[in-house]
C-alpha positions in Angstrom: -0.1 0.0 0.0 1.6 3.6 -1.2 1.7 6.1 1.6 -0.6 9.2 1.1 1.0 12.5 0.1 0.1 15.8 1.9 -1.6 18.5 -0.3 0.9 21.6 -0.8 0.7 23.9 1.8 0.8 27.9 1.4 1.4 30.5 3.8 -0.1 33.8 4.1 1.6 35.2 1.5 1.0 31.9 -1.1 4.6 30.7 -0.6 4.9 27.1 -0.1 5.8 26.4 3.8 5.4 23.4 5.8 3.3 25.5 8.4 0.7 26.8 5.8 -2.8 26.7 6.5 -4.0 27.1 2.5 -3.6 23.8 1.0 -3.8 23.2 -3.1 -4.4 19.7 -4.2 -1.8 19.1 -7.0 -4.0 16.8 -9.0 -7.4 19.2 -9.3 -6.2 22.2 -8.2 -8.8 22.2 -5.5 -8.0 24.7 -2.6 -8.4 24.5 1.2 -8.6 27.4 3.3 -7.6 26.3 7.3 -7.3 29.5 9.0 -10.4 28.8 11.0 -9.0 25.6 12.4 -7.5 26.4 15.9 -5.7 24.3 18.2 -6.5 25.0 21.6 -4.6 22.5 23.7 -1.9 19.8 22.6 -0.7 17.7 25.6 -0.6 14.6 27.5 -3.8 13.7 28.6 -3.5 10.5 30.4 -0.3 8.5 32.1 -0.2 5.0 33.2 2.8 4.1 35.0 3.3 0.2 35.4 6.3 -1.1 38.4 7.7 -4.4 39.0 8.9 -5.2 42.2 8.1 -7.0 45.6 5.0 -5.6 47.3 5.7 -4.4 50.8 3.6 -6.6 53.0 2.4 -3.4 55.4 0.9 -1.9 52.5 -1.9 -4.6 52.6 -3.0 -3.7 55.9 -4.3 -0.3 54.6 -7.1 -2.2 52.8 -8.8 -4.2 55.7 -11.9 -2.0 55.2 -12.9 0.6 52.9 -12.4 4.2 53.9 -10.0 7.1 54.5 -6.3 5.9 55.1 -3.2 8.0 55.5 -0.4 6.8 53.1 2.7 8.8 51.9 1.8 12.0 53.6 -1.5 12.3 52.2 -5.1 11.1 52.4 -6.4 8.4 50.2 -9.6 6.4 49.4 -8.6 2.7 49.9 -10.9 -0.1 48.4 -11.1 -3.4 46.6 -11.5 -3.3 42.9 -12.8 -5.5 40.1 -10.5 -8.4 38.6 -10.9 -6.5 35.1 -8.4 -4.2 36.0 -5.8 -6.8 36.8 -5.4 -5.6 40.5 -7.2 -6.0 43.7 -6.8 -2.9 45.3 -6.6 0.9 45.0 -6.0 3.9 46.6 -7.3 7.1 45.3 -6.9 10.6 46.0 -9.1 13.0 43.3 -7.7 16.0 44.7 -4.4 15.4 43.4 -5.7 13.2 40.2 -3.9 10.3 41.4 -4.8 6.4 41.4 -2.5 3.4 42.6 -3.4 0.1 41.7 -2.1 -2.2 44.0 -1.4 -6.2 44.1 -1.3 -8.1 40.7 -4.6 -10.4 40.5 -2.1 -12.9 38.5 0.9 -12.7 41.1 0.8 -14.0 44.7 1.7 -11.2 47.0 5.2 -12.6 48.1 6.7 -12.8 44.7 7.9 -10.4 42.6 5.6 -9.0 39.7 3.9 -6.3 38.4 2.2 -5.2 41.6 1.5 -1.3 41.1 0.1 0.7 38.4 -0.2 4.5 38.9 -2.8 6.3 37.0 -2.6 10.5 36.7 -5.1 12.6 35.6 -4.8 15.9 33.2 -4.7 18.0 36.1 -1.9 16.4 38.0 0.3 16.2 34.9 -0.1 19.6 33.9 1.1 20.9 37.4 4.7 18.9 37.0 7.1 18.8 34.4 8.0 15.3 33.2 11.0 15.0 35.5 9.0 16.4 38.6 6.1 13.8 37.4 8.5 10.9 37.6 10.1 11.9 40.7 6.4 11.9 42.5 5.7 8.2 40.7 9.1 6.8 41.8 8.3 8.2 45.3 5.2 6.4 45.5 6.5 3.4 44.0 9.3 3.1 46.7 6.4 3.2 49.5 4.6 0.4 47.9 7.2 -1.8 46.5 11.0 -3.1 47.4 13.3 -3.7 44.6 11.3 -2.2 42.1 12.1 -1.1 38.8 10.0 0.4 35.5 7.7 -1.9 33.9 6.5 0.1 31.0 4.2 3.3 30.6 1.0 3.8 28.9 0.1 7.2 27.2 -2.8 9.2 25.8 -1.8 12.2 23.9 -4.5 14.6 22.8 -4.8 17.5 20.5 -8.3 19.9 21.2 -9.4 21.8 18.3 -12.0 24.3 17.1 -13.3 25.0 13.6 -13.6 21.5 12.8 -15.6 18.6 13.6 -16.0 15.0 11.9 -18.0 14.8 8.8 -20.7 12.5 8.3 -18.4 10.5 6.3 -15.6 10.5 8.7 -15.5 7.0 9.4 -15.4 5.7 5.9 -12.8 7.8 5.0 -10.4 7.1 8.1 -8.2 4.1 6.9 -6.3 2.0 9.4 -4.8 -1.6 9.7 -7.3 -2.3 13.0 -10.6 -3.9 12.1 -12.2 -2.9 15.8 -14.2 0.5 14.9 -16.7 1.7 17.4 -18.8 4.8 16.3 -21.6 6.5 18.4 -24.2 8.6 16.9 -26.8 10.5 19.0 -26.2 8.1 21.8 -27.1 8.7 25.4 -24.6 6.9 26.8 -20.9 5.6 26.4 -18.1 4.5 27.9 -14.4 6.5 28.4 -11.7 4.8 30.2 -14.3 2.7 32.3 -16.3 5.8 33.4 -19.5 6.5 31.8 -20.4 9.5 30.6 -24.4 10.4 29.6 -24.7 12.8 27.1 -27.0 13.2 23.6 -26.1 14.4 19.7 -22.7 14.4 18.6 -20.6 12.2 17.0 -17.9 9.9 18.5 -15.3 7.4 17.1 -13.1 5.0 18.7 -10.6 3.1 16.2 -8.0 0.3 17.5 -8.0 -1.9 20.2 -7.3 -1.1 24.0 -4.2 -3.4 24.0 -2.6 -1.4 21.2 -2.8 1.6 19.7 -6.5 3.9 19.8 -7.6 6.9 17.9 -10.8 8.5 19.4 -12.3 11.5 18.2 -15.1 13.2 20.1 -16.9 16.2 21.3 -14.7 17.1 24.3 -17.4 20.0 25.5 -20.1 17.6 25.7 -18.0 15.1 27.6 -16.3 17.7 30.0 -20.0 19.0 30.6 -21.1 15.5 31.3 -18.5 14.8 33.7 -18.7 18.5 35.7 -15.1 19.2 34.3 -15.7 21.9 31.6 -14.5 24.8 34.2 -11.3 23.3 34.6 -10.9 22.3 30.3 -12.3 26.1 29.6 -9.4 27.4 32.1 -6.8 25.1 29.9 -8.1 26.1 26.5 -8.4 29.9 27.4 -4.4 29.8 27.7 -4.3 29.3 24.0 -5.5 32.8 23.4 -7.4 31.5 20.5 -10.6 29.5 22.4 -14.0 30.7 21.9 -16.7 29.1 24.5 -19.6 29.5 22.1 -18.0 27.0 19.8 -17.7 23.4 20.8 -14.2 21.4 20.9 -13.3 18.1 19.1 -10.8 16.2 20.7 -8.5 13.9 18.4 -6.6 11.7 21.2 -3.9 8.8 20.2 -3.9 6.2 23.2 -0.8 4.1 23.4 -0.7 1.1 25.6 2.5 0.2 27.2 3.2 -2.6 25.0 3.2 -0.2 21.8 5.5 1.9 23.6 8.0 -0.9 24.3 7.8 -1.9 20.8 9.1 1.5 19.8 11.7 1.2 22.4 12.9 -1.7 21.1 13.0 -0.7 17.4 14.6 2.8 18.1 18.2 3.5 18.0 20.2 6.9 18.8 21.7 7.5 15.6 24.8 9.4 17.2 25.7 6.4 20.0 24.0 3.6 18.6 22.1 3.0 21.8 18.4 2.0 22.4 16.2 4.2 24.1 14.7 3.9 27.5 10.8 4.2 27.4 10.2 2.2 30.1 8.9 5.4 32.2 7.2 8.4 31.3 10.4 10.8 31.8 12.1 8.5 29.5 9.0 8.4 26.7 8.3 11.7 26.9 11.0 13.2 24.4 9.5 10.9 21.9 5.7 11.8 22.3 5.6 14.0 19.2 7.2 11.2 17.4 4.9 8.6 18.5 2.2 11.4 17.6 3.1 11.6 14.3 3.5 7.7 13.7 -0.2 7.4 15.0 -1.7 10.2 12.7 0.3 8.2 10.1 -1.3 4.9 11.3 -4.8 6.3 11.4 -5.3 8.0 7.9 -8.1 10.6 7.3 -8.0 10.9 3.3 -9.4 13.6 1.3 -9.3 11.4 -1.9 -7.2 8.2 -2.2 -3.4 8.7 -2.1 -3.8 12.3 -0.1 -4.4 13.2 3.1 -7.2 15.4 4.2 -5.4 18.9 4.7 -7.0 18.8 8.4 -4.8 15.7 9.2 -1.5 17.4 7.6 -2.1 20.4 10.3 -3.0 17.8 13.2 0.0 15.7 12.6 2.4 18.8 12.6 1.8 19.4 16.3 4.6 19.3 18.6 4.4 19.1 22.5 5.8 22.4 24.1 8.1 22.0 26.5 6.6 22.4 30.2 7.9 25.5 32.2 10.1 24.5 35.2 7.5 26.3 37.3 3.6 26.1 37.0 1.4 28.3 39.1 -1.7 26.7 39.5 -4.5 28.3 40.4 -7.8 27.1 41.8 -11.2 27.8 39.9 -14.4 27.2 41.0 -17.4 26.1 39.5 -19.6 28.3 37.5 -23.3 27.7 37.1 -23.2 28.1 33.2 -20.8 24.7 32.7 -22.6 22.9 35.6 -24.3 19.9 34.6 -27.0 20.5 37.5 -27.4 17.0 38.5 -26.2 17.8 42.3 -27.9 20.7 42.1 -31.3 18.6 41.7 -30.2 16.2 44.1 -29.5 18.7 46.7 -33.1 20.5 46.5 -34.9 17.3 46.6 -33.0 16.0 49.6 -33.1 19.4 51.4 -37.0 19.5 50.7 -37.0 16.1 52.2 -35.4 17.0 55.5 -37.5 20.2 55.7 -40.9 18.6 55.2 -39.6 15.6 57.8 -38.7 18.7 60.2 -42.1 20.2 59.8 -41.1 23.3 57.9 -43.3 25.3 56.0 -43.0 26.1 52.3 -41.6 29.8 53.1 -39.2 28.8 55.9 -37.8 26.2 53.6 -37.4 28.9 50.8 -35.4 31.1 53.3 -33.1 28.6 54.6 -32.2 27.6 51.3 -31.6 31.2 50.3 -29.3 31.3 53.3 -27.2 28.5 51.9 -23.5 29.4 51.2 -23.9 28.2 47.5 -27.3 29.9 46.6 -26.2 31.9 44.1 -25.0 28.7 42.2 -28.7 27.3 42.5 -30.4 30.8 41.7 -27.8 31.1 38.5 -28.1 27.4 37.3 -32.0 27.8 37.3 -31.6 31.6 35.6 -29.9 29.5 32.9 -32.8 27.3 32.4 -35.0 30.0 32.1 -36.4 30.4 35.5 -36.0 33.6 37.4 -36.4 33.9 41.3 -40.1 34.2 41.4 -40.4 30.9 39.2 -37.8 29.2 41.1 -39.4 29.8 44.2 -43.0 28.3 42.7 -40.7 25.7 41.6 -39.7 25.0 45.2 -42.9 25.0 46.5 -44.5 22.8 44.2 -41.8 20.1 45.1 -42.7 20.8 48.8 -46.2 20.2 48.1 -45.3 16.8 45.9 -43.3 15.6 49.1 -46.0 16.1 51.3 -48.8 14.8 49.5 -46.7 11.4 48.7 -44.9 10.6 51.3 -46.1 12.7 54.3 -44.1 15.1 56.6 -42.9 13.0 59.1 -41.3 10.0 56.8 
């Protein structure tokens, strides 16, 4: 199979340039202006670092019963997990953005094996350089294992763009070796990395298998809204200087299993020294992520016509990971009502009214108590976004109060 070619790209002065956004099809003279395609973010989105070693027996004592435990100078939620993960226990700290999967299902606790996998969220990755990140990973590994070594790393690299959404025939024009293709059109529920995101409309695609290399293309704005993470991502996208909150963001994400990364390490050589690269850790693979991205974009080929890449794919394939600054100032951003899914507010009001009727509170007293809540403004703004002013919100609450009394009684 002949490798597709890229169209001729020109800059704003109509001079051929590898970074031009104006494309010309040399076969038929068709032109494509991609000036409106804006890259809002290009970064590592997920890191899963695997470790090999002998399990410290004292660690197993953390899981005698589920709950909050103290470990490595921080609080974690300790629990047993399902066999599908390959591990028996987990320590999770969502505030840090870290999950430790501990004790392999396939190796006895008193034998050496891959007893630890550490998963990092986007916000933890953003806060640290690759060296700082690896330092934290290795410190946690030292607290869990003895005689440990890096066992491989899986990474997800994501490019978030505006000005382009996958066309209706995207699936038929995307060529790849993998026979496994999943597409979602107008769905109400989908599965991303073992976490359910429920939303309708839009088109989402997943090519490849989880044990190899995958390409995911989906509406990141909808997915972030469904998970109540839109505030965080808006902050990330704002840093690009080209983000428009009124437009949706499309994510193009390449997911590399650790076995794929290991294959690259085995097949790559430093041309000056002749030595192979060590890509068993995130710090080791980081400098090669741009090359992995180009390889992935070349493996999953979105074609304009036979023999030629679509110009959108040409722009995306050019992306290079920026160097992370030595010091990143991280500010806390509070949730705003216009990005809130609203589920927690609805649950809050329902539970609050149940408690109010149980304590024989009148509708008026219930209304005044809700207005005295510290997050009353969020509740009010949320319903304002839904077209209800304060008077209509009060009427809505009174209706919920009456319904609760009639259906279930007060002292229940």
